[in-house]
C-alpha positions in Angstrom: 7.2 8.8 64.7 10.8 8.0 66.6 9.2 5.6 68.9 10.7 2.2 68.4 13.0 3.0 65.4 15.8 0.3 65.1 14.4 -1.9 67.6 14.1 -5.1 65.4 15.6 -8.2 66.9 15.8 -10.7 64.2 18.3 -13.2 64.1 21.0 -12.4 61.5 24.0 -13.7 60.0 27.2 -14.3 62.1 28.8 -10.9 62.2 32.4 -10.5 61.2 35.3 -8.7 63.1 35.7 -5.1 62.7 38.0 -2.3 63.5 36.4 0.6 65.5 36.4 3.8 63.1 35.4 7.5 63.6 34.4 10.2 61.1 36.9 12.9 61.9 34.3 15.5 61.3 33.1 14.7 65.0 36.5 16.2 66.2 37.0 19.0 63.7 37.5 22.0 65.9 40.3 20.1 68.1 41.9 18.5 65.1 42.1 22.1 63.4 43.5 23.5 66.7 46.0 20.8 67.6 46.1 18.1 64.9 48.7 15.9 66.6 47.3 16.2 69.9 44.0 15.4 68.6 44.8 12.3 66.7 46.9 10.9 69.5 43.7 11.3 71.8 41.7 9.7 69.1 44.2 6.7 69.0 44.5 6.4 72.4 40.8 6.2 72.9 40.8 2.8 70.8 39.8 4.1 67.4 41.7 2.2 64.7 40.4 3.6 61.5 39.3 7.2 60.6 37.1 8.7 57.8 38.4 12.1 56.7 35.9 15.2 56.0 38.5 17.4 54.7 42.2 18.2 55.3 42.4 20.1 58.4 44.2 22.7 56.8 47.2 20.6 56.0 48.3 19.0 52.8 47.3 15.4 52.2 50.8 14.0 52.3 51.4 16.2 56.0 48.1 14.9 57.0 48.6 11.2 56.1 52.2 11.6 58.0 50.7 12.4 61.2 47.7 9.6 60.7 50.3 7.2 60.1 52.2 8.1 63.2 49.1 7.7 65.4 48.3 4.3 63.7 45.2 5.3 62.2 44.3 3.9 58.9 42.0 5.7 56.4 39.7 3.4 54.5 37.5 6.3 53.3 37.4 10.1 52.6 34.7 12.4 51.6 34.7 14.4 48.4 32.4 17.2 47.9 29.8 17.0 45.1 31.6 19.8 43.4 35.0 18.1 43.3 33.1 15.0 42.1 31.8 16.9 39.4 34.9 18.9 38.2 38.0 17.7 40.0 38.0 14.0 39.8 41.6 13.8 39.2 42.5 15.6 42.5 40.0 13.5 44.6 41.5 10.1 43.2 44.9 11.6 43.9 43.8 12.5 47.2 42.2 9.3 48.2 45.4 7.2 46.9 47.6 9.4 49.1 45.6 8.2 52.2 45.3 4.5 50.8 41.7 4.9 50.7 39.6 2.3 49.1 36.5 4.5 49.3 35.2 8.1 48.1 32.1 9.3 49.7 29.9 12.4 48.5 28.7 13.3 51.7 25.8 15.6 50.4 24.3 17.7 47.8 23.7 21.2 48.1 20.0 22.2 48.2 19.9 24.3 45.0 21.1 21.3 43.2 18.4 18.9 44.2 15.1 20.7 44.5 13.1 18.5 41.7 13.1 15.0 40.5 14.9 16.0 37.5 17.7 17.8 39.5 17.9 14.5 41.5 18.4 12.3 38.1 21.1 14.7 37.1 23.0 13.9 40.5 22.3 10.5 39.8 24.2 11.0 36.4 27.0 12.8 38.0 27.2 10.1 40.9 27.2 7.2 38.4 29.9 9.0 35.9 32.3 9.7 39.1 31.6 6.1 40.1 32.7 4.3 37.0 35.8 6.8 36.9 36.7 5.6 40.5 36.4 2.0 39.5 38.8 2.6 36.7 41.3 3.9 39.5 40.8 1.1 41.9 38.4 2.8 44.2 34.6 2.7 45.2 32.1 5.6 45.1 29.6 5.8 47.8 26.8 8.5 48.6 26.2 9.5 52.3 22.4 10.3 53.1 20.8 12.8 55.2 17.0 13.0 56.0 16.0 15.1 52.6 16.5 12.0 50.7 13.4 10.6 52.2 11.0 13.4 51.5 8.6 12.2 48.9 7.7 14.2 45.4 4.2 14.6 44.5 4.3 11.4 42.9 5.3 9.5 46.1 8.7 8.5 45.0 11.7 10.0 47.1 15.1 11.2 46.1 16.7 7.7 47.7 14.2 5.9 45.5 15.8 7.4 42.6 19.2 6.7 43.8 18.8 3.5 43.7 16.8 3.3 40.5 18.9 5.8 38.6 22.3 4.4 39.5 24.1 0.8 39.0 25.1 -0.8 42.4 28.6 -1.2 40.8 29.1 2.4 40.4 27.4 4.0 43.4 27.4 2.2 46.8 25.8 3.9 50.1 27.3 5.1 53.2 24.2 4.5 55.4 23.6 7.1 58.1 21.4 5.7 60.8 20.8 9.0 62.6 19.6 10.7 59.2 17.7 7.8 58.4 15.7 7.8 61.6 15.4 11.7 61.3 13.4 10.7 58.0 11.1 8.5 59.6 12.5 4.9 58.7 13.6 2.1 60.9 17.4 2.3 60.5 17.6 -1.7 61.0 15.1 -2.1 58.1 16.7 0.4 56.0 20.2 -1.5 56.5 18.5 -4.8 55.6 16.5 -3.7 52.5 19.4 -2.1 51.0 22.1 -4.6 51.9 23.3 -5.0 48.3 24.0 -1.3 48.3 25.5 -0.4 51.5 29.5 -0.5 51.8 29.7 1.8 54.8 27.7 3.1 57.9 27.8 6.0 60.3 26.9 5.1 63.9 25.2 8.2 65.3 22.6 7.9 67.9 19.4 10.3 68.3 18.8 12.1 71.3 15.4 13.0 72.8 15.8 16.6 71.5 16.7 15.4 67.8 20.5 16.3 68.3 23.0 13.7 67.5 24.3 12.5 71.0 27.0 9.7 72.3 26.1 6.0 71.2 24.0 4.5 73.8 22.5 7.9 75.3 19.8 8.3 72.5 16.8 6.7 71.5 18.2 4.2 68.9 18.8 0.7 69.5 22.5 0.8 68.4 23.2 -3.1 69.2 20.8 -4.2 66.6 22.0 -1.5 64.1 25.5 -2.6 64.5 24.7 -6.1 64.5 23.0 -5.6 61.0 25.5 -3.4 59.5 27.9 -6.2 60.0 25.6 -9.0 59.3 25.0 -7.4 55.4 28.4 -6.8 55.0 29.2 -3.2 55.6 32.9 -2.7 55.2 33.4 -0.1 57.7 31.5 1.5 60.4 32.4 5.1 61.8 31.4 6.7 64.7 30.0 10.1 64.3 28.4 12.7 66.4 27.9 16.3 64.4 27.9 18.5 67.6 29.3 18.1 71.0 30.4 20.6 73.7 33.5 18.2 74.4 33.8 16.1 71.3 37.1 14.2 72.6 35.0 13.3 75.8 32.1 12.5 73.4 34.1 9.9 71.5 35.4 8.1 74.4 31.7 7.7 75.7 30.9 6.3 72.2 33.9 4.2 72.4 33.0 2.5 75.8 29.6 1.9 74.4 31.3 -0.2 71.5 33.3 -2.1 74.0 30.1 -2.8 76.2 28.6 -4.5 73.2 28.3 -8.5 73.2 31.5 -10.3 72.2 30.2 -11.4 68.8 29.7 -7.7 67.6 32.4 -5.8 69.7 35.0 -4.3 67.8 38.4 -5.9 67.9 
């Protein structure tokens, strides 16, 4: 099923320049143990933007001070579904503290998404949060896993419902190409087919075992993926690796892969 995923080599529009980004979930353990040292390593490795997945035990203000000290911008933060449902003002304050433009729902708990009706409720919640985000000068996006591509009895998928039941002005997508591939789809095609929705992307490679691995060491054709994400107008691209025995070494390997891309898609 995974053979050939992301291997499309069509000609795309001229990609734009971009800053290398990192989803900080990748370095969550060293970040919790040594925030300053870890952020220094992230910056020294060459990342210029980060996406937050929590506050690593700090207040938003203290965290932002450390990020600023190391020259790391925060265009996007993750906010839990429960907070989007019941603590929107707090989420928006946090986003504004970091100077973020995007708030991303990273997942929905299994008990909230068992049926198509459940997903329609999720869509209504996301749509309402997205409208509120727009009033605060922010944009809401939804981050996929693979379960959004598992069909219901009628053949439709939760991903189909998200697209159909929400307005693209209210709910954008943060496409995680690893999980797209795990769901059995071609990441390049998924990027192209949903170009109008995709504002952000997670760059994550798929190992032969099915695990997340460093960019360029797995089975996904990452250059066409990066090229397509840029060509369709994705605003920010974040390297992510869910698990690693040495995450700081892993982010350096992935950064070197990005540095080795052709000049027209290499981050600046």
